[in-house]
mmJSON file of the N, C-alpha and C atoms, coordinates in Angstrom:
{"data_MODEL":{"atom_site":{
"group_PDB":["ATOM","ATOM","ATOM","ATOM","ATOM","ATOM","ATOM","ATOM","ATOM","ATOM","ATOM","ATOM","ATOM","ATOM","ATOM","ATOM","ATOM","ATOM","ATOM","ATOM","ATOM","ATOM","ATOM","ATOM","ATOM","ATOM","ATOM","ATOM","ATOM","ATOM","ATOM","ATOM","ATOM","ATOM","ATOM","ATOM","ATOM","ATOM","ATOM","ATOM","ATOM","ATOM","ATOM","ATOM","ATOM","ATOM","ATOM","ATOM","ATOM","ATOM","ATOM","ATOM","ATOM","ATOM","ATOM","ATOM","ATOM","ATOM","ATOM","ATOM","ATOM","ATOM","ATOM","ATOM","ATOM","ATOM","ATOM","ATOM","ATOM","ATOM","ATOM","ATOM","ATOM","ATOM","ATOM","ATOM","ATOM","ATOM","ATOM","ATOM","ATOM","ATOM","ATOM","ATOM","ATOM","ATOM","ATOM","ATOM","ATOM","ATOM","ATOM","ATOM","ATOM","ATOM","ATOM","ATOM","ATOM","ATOM","ATOM","ATOM","ATOM","ATOM","ATOM","ATOM","ATOM","ATOM","ATOM","ATOM","ATOM","ATOM","ATOM","ATOM","ATOM","ATOM","ATOM","ATOM","ATOM","ATOM","ATOM","ATOM","ATOM","ATOM","ATOM","ATOM","ATOM","ATOM","ATOM","ATOM","ATOM","ATOM","ATOM","ATOM","ATOM","ATOM","ATOM","ATOM","ATOM","ATOM","ATOM","ATOM","ATOM","ATOM","ATOM","ATOM","ATOM","ATOM","ATOM","ATOM","ATOM","ATOM","ATOM","ATOM","ATOM","ATOM","ATOM","ATOM","ATOM","ATOM","ATOM","ATOM","ATOM","ATOM","ATOM","ATOM","ATOM","ATOM","ATOM","ATOM","ATOM","ATOM","ATOM","ATOM","ATOM","ATOM","ATOM","ATOM","ATOM","ATOM","ATOM","ATOM","ATOM","ATOM","ATOM","ATOM","ATOM","ATOM","ATOM","ATOM","ATOM","ATOM","ATOM","ATOM","ATOM","ATOM","ATOM","ATOM","ATOM","ATOM","ATOM","ATOM","ATOM","ATOM","ATOM","ATOM","ATOM","ATOM","ATOM","ATOM","ATOM","ATOM","ATOM","ATOM","ATOM","ATOM","ATOM","ATOM","ATOM","ATOM","ATOM","ATOM","ATOM","ATOM","ATOM","ATOM","ATOM","ATOM","ATOM","ATOM","ATOM","ATOM","ATOM"],
"id":[1,2,3,4,5,6,7,8,9,10,11,12,13,14,15,16,17,18,19,20,21,22,23,24,25,26,27,28,29,30,31,32,33,34,35,36,37,38,39,40,41,42,43,44,45,46,47,48,49,50,51,52,53,54,55,56,57,58,59,60,61,62,63,64,65,66,67,68,69,70,71,72,73,74,75,76,77,78,79,80,81,82,83,84,85,86,87,88,89,90,91,92,93,94,95,96,97,98,99,100,101,102,103,104,105,106,107,108,109,110,111,112,113,114,115,116,117,118,119,120,121,122,123,124,125,126,127,128,129,130,131,132,133,134,135,136,137,138,139,140,141,142,143,144,145,146,147,148,149,150,151,152,153,154,155,156,157,158,159,160,161,162,163,164,165,166,167,168,169,170,171,172,173,174,175,176,177,178,179,180,181,182,183,184,185,186,187,188,189,190,191,192,193,194,195,196,197,198,199,200,201,202,203,204,205,206,207,208,209,210,211,212,213,214,215,216,217,218,219,220,221,222,223,224,225,226,227,228,229,230,231],
"type_symbol":["N","C","C","N","C","C","N","C","C","N","C","C","N","C","C","N","C","C","N","C","C","N","C","C","N","C","C","N","C","C","N","C","C","N","C","C","N","C","C","N","C","C","N","C","C","N","C","C","N","C","C","N","C","C","N","C","C","N","C","C","N","C","C","N","C","C","N","C","C","N","C","C","N","C","C","N","C","C","N","C","C","N","C","C","N","C","C","N","C","C","N","C","C","N","C","C","N","C","C","N","C","C","N","C","C","N","C","C","N","C","C","N","C","C","N","C","C","N","C","C","N","C","C","N","C","C","N","C","C","N","C","C","N","C","C","N","C","C","N","C","C","N","C","C","N","C","C","N","C","C","N","C","C","N","C","C","N","C","C","N","C","C","N","C","C","N","C","C","N","C","C","N","C","C","N","C","C","N","C","C","N","C","C","N","C","C","N","C","C","N","C","C","N","C","C","N","C","C","N","C","C","N","C","C","N","C","C","N","C","C","N","C","C","N","C","C","N","C","C","N","C","C","N","C","C","N","C","C","N","C","C"],
"label_atom_id":["N","CA","C","N","CA","C","N","CA","C","N","CA","C","N","CA","C","N","CA","C","N","CA","C","N","CA","C","N","CA","C","N","CA","C","N","CA","C","N","CA","C","N","CA","C","N","CA","C","N","CA","C","N","CA","C","N","CA","C","N","CA","C","N","CA","C","N","CA","C","N","CA","C","N","CA","C","N","CA","C","N","CA","C","N","CA","C","N","CA","C","N","CA","C","N","CA","C","N","CA","C","N","CA","C","N","CA","C","N","CA","C","N","CA","C","N","CA","C","N","CA","C","N","CA","C","N","CA","C","N","CA","C","N","CA","C","N","CA","C","N","CA","C","N","CA","C","N","CA","C","N","CA","C","N","CA","C","N","CA","C","N","CA","C","N","CA","C","N","CA","C","N","CA","C","N","CA","C","N","CA","C","N","CA","C","N","CA","C","N","CA","C","N","CA","C","N","CA","C","N","CA","C","N","CA","C","N","CA","C","N","CA","C","N","CA","C","N","CA","C","N","CA","C","N","CA","C","N","CA","C","N","CA","C","N","CA","C","N","CA","C","N","CA","C","N","CA","C","N","CA","C","N","CA","C","N","CA","C","N","CA","C","N","CA","C","N","CA","C"],
"label_alt_id":[null,null,null,null,null,null,null,null,null,null,null,null,null,null,null,null,null,null,null,null,null,null,null,null,null,null,null,null,null,null,null,null,null,null,null,null,null,null,null,null,null,null,null,null,null,null,null,null,null,null,null,null,null,null,null,null,null,null,null,null,null,null,null,null,null,null,null,null,null,null,null,null,null,null,null,null,null,null,null,null,null,null,null,null,null,null,null,null,null,null,null,null,null,null,null,null,null,null,null,null,null,null,null,null,null,null,null,null,null,null,null,null,null,null,null,null,null,null,null,null,null,null,null,null,null,null,null,null,null,null,null,null,null,null,null,null,null,null,null,null,null,null,null,null,null,null,null,null,null,null,null,null,null,null,null,null,null,null,null,null,null,null,null,null,null,null,null,null,null,null,null,null,null,null,null,null,null,null,null,null,null,null,null,null,null,null,null,null,null,null,null,null,null,null,null,null,null,null,null,null,null,null,null,null,null,null,null,null,null,null,null,null,null,null,null,null,null,null,null,null,null,null,null,null,null,null,null,null,null,null,null],
"label_comp_id":["UNK","UNK","UNK","UNK","UNK","UNK","UNK","UNK","UNK","UNK","UNK","UNK","UNK","UNK","UNK","UNK","UNK","UNK","UNK","UNK","UNK","UNK","UNK","UNK","UNK","UNK","UNK","UNK","UNK","UNK","UNK","UNK","UNK","UNK","UNK","UNK","UNK","UNK","UNK","UNK","UNK","UNK","UNK","UNK","UNK","UNK","UNK","UNK","UNK","UNK","UNK","UNK","UNK","UNK","UNK","UNK","UNK","UNK","UNK","UNK","UNK","UNK","UNK","UNK","UNK","UNK","UNK","UNK","UNK","UNK","UNK","UNK","UNK","UNK","UNK","UNK","UNK","UNK","UNK","UNK","UNK","UNK","UNK","UNK","UNK","UNK","UNK","UNK","UNK","UNK","UNK","UNK","UNK","UNK","UNK","UNK","UNK","UNK","UNK","UNK","UNK","UNK","UNK","UNK","UNK","UNK","UNK","UNK","UNK","UNK","UNK","UNK","UNK","UNK","UNK","UNK","UNK","UNK","UNK","UNK","UNK","UNK","UNK","UNK","UNK","UNK","UNK","UNK","UNK","UNK","UNK","UNK","UNK","UNK","UNK","UNK","UNK","UNK","UNK","UNK","UNK","UNK","UNK","UNK","UNK","UNK","UNK","UNK","UNK","UNK","UNK","UNK","UNK","UNK","UNK","UNK","UNK","UNK","UNK","UNK","UNK","UNK","UNK","UNK","UNK","UNK","UNK","UNK","UNK","UNK","UNK","UNK","UNK","UNK","UNK","UNK","UNK","UNK","UNK","UNK","UNK","UNK","UNK","UNK","UNK","UNK","UNK","UNK","UNK","UNK","UNK","UNK","UNK","UNK","UNK","UNK","UNK","UNK","UNK","UNK","UNK","UNK","UNK","UNK","UNK","UNK","UNK","UNK","UNK","UNK","UNK","UNK","UNK","UNK","UNK","UNK","UNK","UNK","UNK","UNK","UNK","UNK","UNK","UNK","UNK","UNK","UNK","UNK","UNK","UNK","UNK"],
"label_asym_id":["A","A","A","A","A","A","A","A","A","A","A","A","A","A","A","A","A","A","A","A","A","A","A","A","A","A","A","A","A","A","A","A","A","A","A","A","A","A","A","A","A","A","A","A","A","A","A","A","A","A","A","A","A","A","A","A","A","A","A","A","A","A","A","A","A","A","A","A","A","A","A","A","A","A","A","A","A","A","A","A","A","A","A","A","A","A","A","A","A","A","A","A","A","A","A","A","A","A","A","A","A","A","A","A","A","A","A","A","A","A","A","A","A","A","A","A","A","A","A","A","A","A","A","A","A","A","A","A","A","A","A","A","A","A","A","A","A","A","A","A","A","A","A","A","A","A","A","A","A","A","A","A","A","A","A","A","A","A","A","A","A","A","A","A","A","A","A","A","A","A","A","A","A","A","A","A","A","A","A","A","A","A","A","A","A","A","A","A","A","A","A","A","A","A","A","A","A","A","A","A","A","A","A","A","A","A","A","A","A","A","A","A","A","A","A","A","A","A","A","A","A","A","A","A","A","A","A","A","A","A","A"],
"label_entity_id":["1","1","1","1","1","1","1","1","1","1","1","1","1","1","1","1","1","1","1","1","1","1","1","1","1","1","1","1","1","1","1","1","1","1","1","1","1","1","1","1","1","1","1","1","1","1","1","1","1","1","1","1","1","1","1","1","1","1","1","1","1","1","1","1","1","1","1","1","1","1","1","1","1","1","1","1","1","1","1","1","1","1","1","1","1","1","1","1","1","1","1","1","1","1","1","1","1","1","1","1","1","1","1","1","1","1","1","1","1","1","1","1","1","1","1","1","1","1","1","1","1","1","1","1","1","1","1","1","1","1","1","1","1","1","1","1","1","1","1","1","1","1","1","1","1","1","1","1","1","1","1","1","1","1","1","1","1","1","1","1","1","1","1","1","1","1","1","1","1","1","1","1","1","1","1","1","1","1","1","1","1","1","1","1","1","1","1","1","1","1","1","1","1","1","1","1","1","1","1","1","1","1","1","1","1","1","1","1","1","1","1","1","1","1","1","1","1","1","1","1","1","1","1","1","1","1","1","1","1","1","1"],
"label_seq_id":[1,1,1,2,2,2,3,3,3,4,4,4,5,5,5,6,6,6,7,7,7,8,8,8,9,9,9,10,10,10,11,11,11,12,12,12,13,13,13,14,14,14,15,15,15,16,16,16,17,17,17,18,18,18,19,19,19,20,20,20,21,21,21,22,22,22,23,23,23,24,24,24,25,25,25,26,26,26,27,27,27,28,28,28,29,29,29,30,30,30,31,31,31,32,32,32,33,33,33,34,34,34,35,35,35,36,36,36,37,37,37,38,38,38,39,39,39,40,40,40,41,41,41,42,42,42,43,43,43,44,44,44,45,45,45,46,46,46,47,47,47,48,48,48,49,49,49,50,50,50,51,51,51,52,52,52,53,53,53,54,54,54,55,55,55,56,56,56,57,57,57,58,58,58,59,59,59,60,60,60,61,61,61,62,62,62,63,63,63,64,64,64,65,65,65,66,66,66,67,67,67,68,68,68,69,69,69,70,70,70,71,71,71,72,72,72,73,73,73,74,74,74,75,75,75,76,76,76,77,77,77],
"pdbx_PDB_ins_code":[null,null,null,null,null,null,null,null,null,null,null,null,null,null,null,null,null,null,null,null,null,null,null,null,null,null,null,null,null,null,null,null,null,null,null,null,null,null,null,null,null,null,null,null,null,null,null,null,null,null,null,null,null,null,null,null,null,null,null,null,null,null,null,null,null,null,null,null,null,null,null,null,null,null,null,null,null,null,null,null,null,null,null,null,null,null,null,null,null,null,null,null,null,null,null,null,null,null,null,null,null,null,null,null,null,null,null,null,null,null,null,null,null,null,null,null,null,null,null,null,null,null,null,null,null,null,null,null,null,null,null,null,null,null,null,null,null,null,null,null,null,null,null,null,null,null,null,null,null,null,null,null,null,null,null,null,null,null,null,null,null,null,null,null,null,null,null,null,null,null,null,null,null,null,null,null,null,null,null,null,null,null,null,null,null,null,null,null,null,null,null,null,null,null,null,null,null,null,null,null,null,null,null,null,null,null,null,null,null,null,null,null,null,null,null,null,null,null,null,null,null,null,null,null,null,null,null,null,null,null,null],
"Cartn_x":[0.844,0.0,0.889,0.493,1.263,1.053,2.082,2.018,1.285,0.683,0.037,1.111,0.733,1.675,2.152,1.251,1.669,2.695,2.472,3.432,4.784,4.766,6.018,6.772,6.058,6.709,7.309,6.567,7.056,8.274,8.209,9.34,10.579,10.381,11.504,12.096,11.41,11.938,11.219,10.129,9.376,8.555,8.636,7.938,6.418,5.713,4.252,3.725,4.487,4.076,4.004,4.628,4.59,3.66,2.733,1.684,0.39,-0.295,-1.507,-2.652,-3.854,-5.028,-6.069,-6.909,-7.963,-9.021,-9.654,-10.675,-11.878,-12.058,-13.234,-12.967,-11.727,-11.493,-10.359,-9.996,-9.025,-7.756,-7.513,-6.278,-5.105,-3.941,-2.713,-1.86,-1.461,-0.584,0.783,1.833,3.214,4.042,5.101,5.97,6.751,7.017,7.829,9.29,9.898,11.313,11.888,13.21,13.765,13.234,13.069,12.565,11.124,10.235,8.831,8.675,9.441,9.368,9.755,10.836,11.287,10.228,9.694,8.705,7.429,6.955,5.717,5.904,7.071,7.34,7.284,7.882,7.853,6.419,5.658,4.266,3.43,3.602,2.864,3.232,4.511,4.947,4.354,4.336,3.813,2.328,1.601,0.156,-0.251,0.732,0.483,-0.335,0.05,-0.591,0.29,-0.32,0.417,0.523,1.728,1.923,1.076,1.016,0.278,-1.207,-1.725,-3.142,-3.383,-2.572,-2.808,-2.137,-1.079,-0.375,0.097,-0.819,-0.394,0.213,0.923,1.538,0.768,0.944,0.38,1.292,1.161,1.955,1.15,1.691,1.047,1.006,-0.161,-0.317,0.228,0.448,0.982,2.509,3.124,4.588,5.239,4.483,5.048,5.785,5.783,6.469,5.53,6.14,5.368,4.99,3.775,3.278,2.655,2.645,1.898,0.515,-0.494,-1.867,-2.227,-2.047,-2.261,-3.676,-4.448,-5.877,-6.15,-7.014,-7.534,-6.446,-5.362,-4.267,-4.125,-4.943,-4.895,-5.741,-5.232,-6.022,-5.48,-6.277,-5.853,-6.081,-5.121,-5.251,-5.917],
"Cartn_y":[-1.182,0.0,1.246,2.238,3.473,4.293,5.035,5.882,7.172,7.749,9.044,10.123,11.282,12.394,12.762,12.789,13.1,12.091,10.812,9.78,9.994,10.291,10.511,11.705,12.785,13.975,13.692,13.021,12.706,11.787,10.759,9.839,10.536,11.574,12.322,13.312,13.496,14.38,15.705,15.905,17.152,17.05,18.065,17.978,18.095,17.183,17.213,18.523,19.118,20.383,21.519,21.34,22.361,21.963,21.058,20.692,21.316,21.988,22.715,22.335,22.695,22.497,23.535,23.929,24.89,24.232,25.017,24.475,23.916,24.307,23.895,22.728,22.223,21.225,20.276,19.568,18.491,18.732,19.97,20.263,20.272,19.901,19.881,21.07,21.88,23.019,22.718,22.831,22.699,23.801,24.22,25.259,24.732,25.616,25.276,25.262,24.1,23.919,22.947,22.828,21.808,20.405,20.095,18.782,18.569,19.539,19.354,19.31,20.117,20.105,18.734,18.169,16.844,15.781,15.767,14.748,14.91,16.135,16.367,16.016,16.315,15.913,14.393,13.666,12.198,11.679,12.27,11.858,12.102,13.265,13.576,12.603,12.312,11.384,9.993,9.537,8.201,8.07,9.188,9.162,9.765,10.169,10.83,12.11,12.88,14.168,15.302,16.461,17.68,18.549,18.987,19.805,21.073,21.707,22.97,22.792,21.601,21.334,20.743,19.767,19.054,19.703,20.472,21.142,22.528,23.424,24.77,25.495,26.558,27.336,28.625,29.15,30.45,31.083,32.388,33.103,33.194,32.629,32.671,34.122,34.601,36.001,36.295,35.279,35.495,35.519,34.518,34.415,35.055,35.22,35.725,34.659,33.415,32.317,31.648,31.022,30.268,28.917,28.459,27.171,26.404,25.081,24.223,23.99,23.962,23.626,22.338,21.212,19.9,19.415,19.346,19.05,17.67,17.646,16.412,15.503,16.08,15.258,15.32,16.097,16.144,15.014,14.367,13.382,13.304,12.809,12.619,11.172,10.623,9.241,9.24],
"Cartn_z":[0.0,0.0,0.0,-0.768,-0.831,0.432,0.792,1.977,1.651,2.688,2.513,2.444,1.975,1.915,3.315,4.281,5.653,6.153,5.907,6.328,5.661,4.373,3.654,4.215,4.52,5.07,6.441,7.303,8.648,8.569,7.741,7.593,7.042,6.237,5.674,6.677,7.817,8.849,9.008,8.278,8.44,9.727,10.599,11.891,11.763,12.412,12.381,12.968,13.883,14.497,13.481,12.319,11.271,10.13,10.422,9.463,9.954,9.063,9.434,8.502,8.926,8.078,8.472,7.515,7.841,8.717,9.541,10.449,9.698,8.463,7.693,6.749,6.694,5.663,5.925,4.871,4.991,4.178,3.784,3.07,4.048,3.564,4.355,3.945,4.913,4.668,5.264,4.448,4.924,4.276,4.975,4.431,3.232,2.291,1.126,1.571,1.52,1.846,0.825,0.763,-0.134,0.197,1.481,1.887,1.438,1.727,1.356,-0.16,-0.857,-2.319,-2.859,-2.348,-2.797,-2.518,-1.306,-0.934,-1.752,-1.9,-2.65,-4.121,-4.68,-6.067,-6.208,-5.254,-5.288,-5.16,-4.245,-4.03,-5.284,-5.891,-7.12,-8.237,-8.372,-9.419,-9.194,-7.946,-7.631,-7.943,-7.872,-8.099,-9.443,-10.233,-11.512,-11.313,-10.282,-9.987,-10.495,-10.668,-11.014,-9.768,-9.441,-8.238,-8.283,-9.438,-9.542,-9.247,-9.454,-9.215,-7.829,-7.429,-6.171,-4.962,-5.175,-4.069,-4.509,-4.841,-5.222,-4.016,-4.28,-3.2,-2.959,-1.755,-1.389,-0.352,-0.167,0.836,2.122,3.201,4.508,4.989,5.334,5.727,7.118,7.925,9.273,9.26,8.626,8.635,7.417,6.344,5.101,4.303,4.81,4.132,3.126,2.125,1.149,1.746,1.4,1.875,0.715,0.851,-0.058,0.535,-0.324,0.057,-0.68,-0.004,-0.63,-0.347,-1.403,-1.29,-0.698,0.296,0.908,1.488,2.0,2.525,4.044,4.73,6.188,6.761,7.771,8.503,9.915,10.808,12.192,12.576,13.298,13.791,15.139],
"occupancy":[1.0,1.0,1.0,1.0,1.0,1.0,1.0,1.0,1.0,1.0,1.0,1.0,1.0,1.0,1.0,1.0,1.0,1.0,1.0,1.0,1.0,1.0,1.0,1.0,1.0,1.0,1.0,1.0,1.0,1.0,1.0,1.0,1.0,1.0,1.0,1.0,1.0,1.0,1.0,1.0,1.0,1.0,1.0,1.0,1.0,1.0,1.0,1.0,1.0,1.0,1.0,1.0,1.0,1.0,1.0,1.0,1.0,1.0,1.0,1.0,1.0,1.0,1.0,1.0,1.0,1.0,1.0,1.0,1.0,1.0,1.0,1.0,1.0,1.0,1.0,1.0,1.0,1.0,1.0,1.0,1.0,1.0,1.0,1.0,1.0,1.0,1.0,1.0,1.0,1.0,1.0,1.0,1.0,1.0,1.0,1.0,1.0,1.0,1.0,1.0,1.0,1.0,1.0,1.0,1.0,1.0,1.0,1.0,1.0,1.0,1.0,1.0,1.0,1.0,1.0,1.0,1.0,1.0,1.0,1.0,1.0,1.0,1.0,1.0,1.0,1.0,1.0,1.0,1.0,1.0,1.0,1.0,1.0,1.0,1.0,1.0,1.0,1.0,1.0,1.0,1.0,1.0,1.0,1.0,1.0,1.0,1.0,1.0,1.0,1.0,1.0,1.0,1.0,1.0,1.0,1.0,1.0,1.0,1.0,1.0,1.0,1.0,1.0,1.0,1.0,1.0,1.0,1.0,1.0,1.0,1.0,1.0,1.0,1.0,1.0,1.0,1.0,1.0,1.0,1.0,1.0,1.0,1.0,1.0,1.0,1.0,1.0,1.0,1.0,1.0,1.0,1.0,1.0,1.0,1.0,1.0,1.0,1.0,1.0,1.0,1.0,1.0,1.0,1.0,1.0,1.0,1.0,1.0,1.0,1.0,1.0,1.0,1.0,1.0,1.0,1.0,1.0,1.0,1.0,1.0,1.0,1.0,1.0,1.0,1.0,1.0,1.0,1.0,1.0,1.0,1.0],
"B_iso_or_equiv":[0.0,0.0,0.0,0.0,0.0,0.0,0.0,0.0,0.0,0.0,0.0,0.0,0.0,0.0,0.0,0.0,0.0,0.0,0.0,0.0,0.0,0.0,0.0,0.0,0.0,0.0,0.0,0.0,0.0,0.0,0.0,0.0,0.0,0.0,0.0,0.0,0.0,0.0,0.0,0.0,0.0,0.0,0.0,0.0,0.0,0.0,0.0,0.0,0.0,0.0,0.0,0.0,0.0,0.0,0.0,0.0,0.0,0.0,0.0,0.0,0.0,0.0,0.0,0.0,0.0,0.0,0.0,0.0,0.0,0.0,0.0,0.0,0.0,0.0,0.0,0.0,0.0,0.0,0.0,0.0,0.0,0.0,0.0,0.0,0.0,0.0,0.0,0.0,0.0,0.0,0.0,0.0,0.0,0.0,0.0,0.0,0.0,0.0,0.0,0.0,0.0,0.0,0.0,0.0,0.0,0.0,0.0,0.0,0.0,0.0,0.0,0.0,0.0,0.0,0.0,0.0,0.0,0.0,0.0,0.0,0.0,0.0,0.0,0.0,0.0,0.0,0.0,0.0,0.0,0.0,0.0,0.0,0.0,0.0,0.0,0.0,0.0,0.0,0.0,0.0,0.0,0.0,0.0,0.0,0.0,0.0,0.0,0.0,0.0,0.0,0.0,0.0,0.0,0.0,0.0,0.0,0.0,0.0,0.0,0.0,0.0,0.0,0.0,0.0,0.0,0.0,0.0,0.0,0.0,0.0,0.0,0.0,0.0,0.0,0.0,0.0,0.0,0.0,0.0,0.0,0.0,0.0,0.0,0.0,0.0,0.0,0.0,0.0,0.0,0.0,0.0,0.0,0.0,0.0,0.0,0.0,0.0,0.0,0.0,0.0,0.0,0.0,0.0,0.0,0.0,0.0,0.0,0.0,0.0,0.0,0.0,0.0,0.0,0.0,0.0,0.0,0.0,0.0,0.0,0.0,0.0,0.0,0.0,0.0,0.0,0.0,0.0,0.0,0.0,0.0,0.0],
"pdbx_formal_charge":[null,null,null,null,null,null,null,null,null,null,null,null,null,null,null,null,null,null,null,null,null,null,null,null,null,null,null,null,null,null,null,null,null,null,null,null,null,null,null,null,null,null,null,null,null,null,null,null,null,null,null,null,null,null,null,null,null,null,null,null,null,null,null,null,null,null,null,null,null,null,null,null,null,null,null,null,null,null,null,null,null,null,null,null,null,null,null,null,null,null,null,null,null,null,null,null,null,null,null,null,null,null,null,null,null,null,null,null,null,null,null,null,null,null,null,null,null,null,null,null,null,null,null,null,null,null,null,null,null,null,null,null,null,null,null,null,null,null,null,null,null,null,null,null,null,null,null,null,null,null,null,null,null,null,null,null,null,null,null,null,null,null,null,null,null,null,null,null,null,null,null,null,null,null,null,null,null,null,null,null,null,null,null,null,null,null,null,null,null,null,null,null,null,null,null,null,null,null,null,null,null,null,null,null,null,null,null,null,null,null,null,null,null,null,null,null,null,null,null,null,null,null,null,null,null,null,null,null,null,null,null],
"auth_seq_id":[1,1,1,2,2,2,3,3,3,4,4,4,5,5,5,6,6,6,7,7,7,8,8,8,9,9,9,10,10,10,11,11,11,12,12,12,13,13,13,14,14,14,15,15,15,16,16,16,17,17,17,18,18,18,19,19,19,20,20,20,21,21,21,22,22,22,23,23,23,24,24,24,25,25,25,26,26,26,27,27,27,28,28,28,29,29,29,30,30,30,31,31,31,32,32,32,33,33,33,34,34,34,35,35,35,36,36,36,37,37,37,38,38,38,39,39,39,40,40,40,41,41,41,42,42,42,43,43,43,44,44,44,45,45,45,46,46,46,47,47,47,48,48,48,49,49,49,50,50,50,51,51,51,52,52,52,53,53,53,54,54,54,55,55,55,56,56,56,57,57,57,58,58,58,59,59,59,60,60,60,61,61,61,62,62,62,63,63,63,64,64,64,65,65,65,66,66,66,67,67,67,68,68,68,69,69,69,70,70,70,71,71,71,72,72,72,73,73,73,74,74,74,75,75,75,76,76,76,77,77,77],
"auth_comp_id":["UNK","UNK","UNK","UNK","UNK","UNK","UNK","UNK","UNK","UNK","UNK","UNK","UNK","UNK","UNK","UNK","UNK","UNK","UNK","UNK","UNK","UNK","UNK","UNK","UNK","UNK","UNK","UNK","UNK","UNK","UNK","UNK","UNK","UNK","UNK","UNK","UNK","UNK","UNK","UNK","UNK","UNK","UNK","UNK","UNK","UNK","UNK","UNK","UNK","UNK","UNK","UNK","UNK","UNK","UNK","UNK","UNK","UNK","UNK","UNK","UNK","UNK","UNK","UNK","UNK","UNK","UNK","UNK","UNK","UNK","UNK","UNK","UNK","UNK","UNK","UNK","UNK","UNK","UNK","UNK","UNK","UNK","UNK","UNK","UNK","UNK","UNK","UNK","UNK","UNK","UNK","UNK","UNK","UNK","UNK","UNK","UNK","UNK","UNK","UNK","UNK","UNK","UNK","UNK","UNK","UNK","UNK","UNK","UNK","UNK","UNK","UNK","UNK","UNK","UNK","UNK","UNK","UNK","UNK","UNK","UNK","UNK","UNK","UNK","UNK","UNK","UNK","UNK","UNK","UNK","UNK","UNK","UNK","UNK","UNK","UNK","UNK","UNK","UNK","UNK","UNK","UNK","UNK","UNK","UNK","UNK","UNK","UNK","UNK","UNK","UNK","UNK","UNK","UNK","UNK","UNK","UNK","UNK","UNK","UNK","UNK","UNK","UNK","UNK","UNK","UNK","UNK","UNK","UNK","UNK","UNK","UNK","UNK","UNK","UNK","UNK","UNK","UNK","UNK","UNK","UNK","UNK","UNK","UNK","UNK","UNK","UNK","UNK","UNK","UNK","UNK","UNK","UNK","UNK","UNK","UNK","UNK","UNK","UNK","UNK","UNK","UNK","UNK","UNK","UNK","UNK","UNK","UNK","UNK","UNK","UNK","UNK","UNK","UNK","UNK","UNK","UNK","UNK","UNK","UNK","UNK","UNK","UNK","UNK","UNK","UNK","UNK","UNK","UNK","UNK","UNK"],
"auth_asym_id":["A","A","A","A","A","A","A","A","A","A","A","A","A","A","A","A","A","A","A","A","A","A","A","A","A","A","A","A","A","A","A","A","A","A","A","A","A","A","A","A","A","A","A","A","A","A","A","A","A","A","A","A","A","A","A","A","A","A","A","A","A","A","A","A","A","A","A","A","A","A","A","A","A","A","A","A","A","A","A","A","A","A","A","A","A","A","A","A","A","A","A","A","A","A","A","A","A","A","A","A","A","A","A","A","A","A","A","A","A","A","A","A","A","A","A","A","A","A","A","A","A","A","A","A","A","A","A","A","A","A","A","A","A","A","A","A","A","A","A","A","A","A","A","A","A","A","A","A","A","A","A","A","A","A","A","A","A","A","A","A","A","A","A","A","A","A","A","A","A","A","A","A","A","A","A","A","A","A","A","A","A","A","A","A","A","A","A","A","A","A","A","A","A","A","A","A","A","A","A","A","A","A","A","A","A","A","A","A","A","A","A","A","A","A","A","A","A","A","A","A","A","A","A","A","A","A","A","A","A","A","A"],
"auth_atom_id":["N","CA","C","N","CA","C","N","CA","C","N","CA","C","N","CA","C","N","CA","C","N","CA","C","N","CA","C","N","CA","C","N","CA","C","N","CA","C","N","CA","C","N","CA","C","N","CA","C","N","CA","C","N","CA","C","N","CA","C","N","CA","C","N","CA","C","N","CA","C","N","CA","C","N","CA","C","N","CA","C","N","CA","C","N","CA","C","N","CA","C","N","CA","C","N","CA","C","N","CA","C","N","CA","C","N","CA","C","N","CA","C","N","CA","C","N","CA","C","N","CA","C","N","CA","C","N","CA","C","N","CA","C","N","CA","C","N","CA","C","N","CA","C","N","CA","C","N","CA","C","N","CA","C","N","CA","C","N","CA","C","N","CA","C","N","CA","C","N","CA","C","N","CA","C","N","CA","C","N","CA","C","N","CA","C","N","CA","C","N","CA","C","N","CA","C","N","CA","C","N","CA","C","N","CA","C","N","CA","C","N","CA","C","N","CA","C","N","CA","C","N","CA","C","N","CA","C","N","CA","C","N","CA","C","N","CA","C","N","CA","C","N","CA","C","N","CA","C","N","CA","C","N","CA","C","N","CA","C","N","CA","C","N","CA","C","N","CA","C"],
"pdbx_PDB_model_num":[1,1,1,1,1,1,1,1,1,1,1,1,1,1,1,1,1,1,1,1,1,1,1,1,1,1,1,1,1,1,1,1,1,1,1,1,1,1,1,1,1,1,1,1,1,1,1,1,1,1,1,1,1,1,1,1,1,1,1,1,1,1,1,1,1,1,1,1,1,1,1,1,1,1,1,1,1,1,1,1,1,1,1,1,1,1,1,1,1,1,1,1,1,1,1,1,1,1,1,1,1,1,1,1,1,1,1,1,1,1,1,1,1,1,1,1,1,1,1,1,1,1,1,1,1,1,1,1,1,1,1,1,1,1,1,1,1,1,1,1,1,1,1,1,1,1,1,1,1,1,1,1,1,1,1,1,1,1,1,1,1,1,1,1,1,1,1,1,1,1,1,1,1,1,1,1,1,1,1,1,1,1,1,1,1,1,1,1,1,1,1,1,1,1,1,1,1,1,1,1,1,1,1,1,1,1,1,1,1,1,1,1,1,1,1,1,1,1,1,1,1,1,1,1,1,1,1,1,1,1,1]
}}}
């Protein structure tokens, strides 16, 4: 079974404390870093997804940093 994007990010060393989601939905927000870019590119390739569609970027209005908004990738155990 393929791993979820959250699992891949955590296994690669991205801290779960820096994973966010909107209160109204299931999108996964992570900061744009070399690590997240590499993992998200691998995840998109494995699923035949396009990054621009499945994980577009936006500028966080609080920190001013760029973030990925990965559709339907947030979950809680």
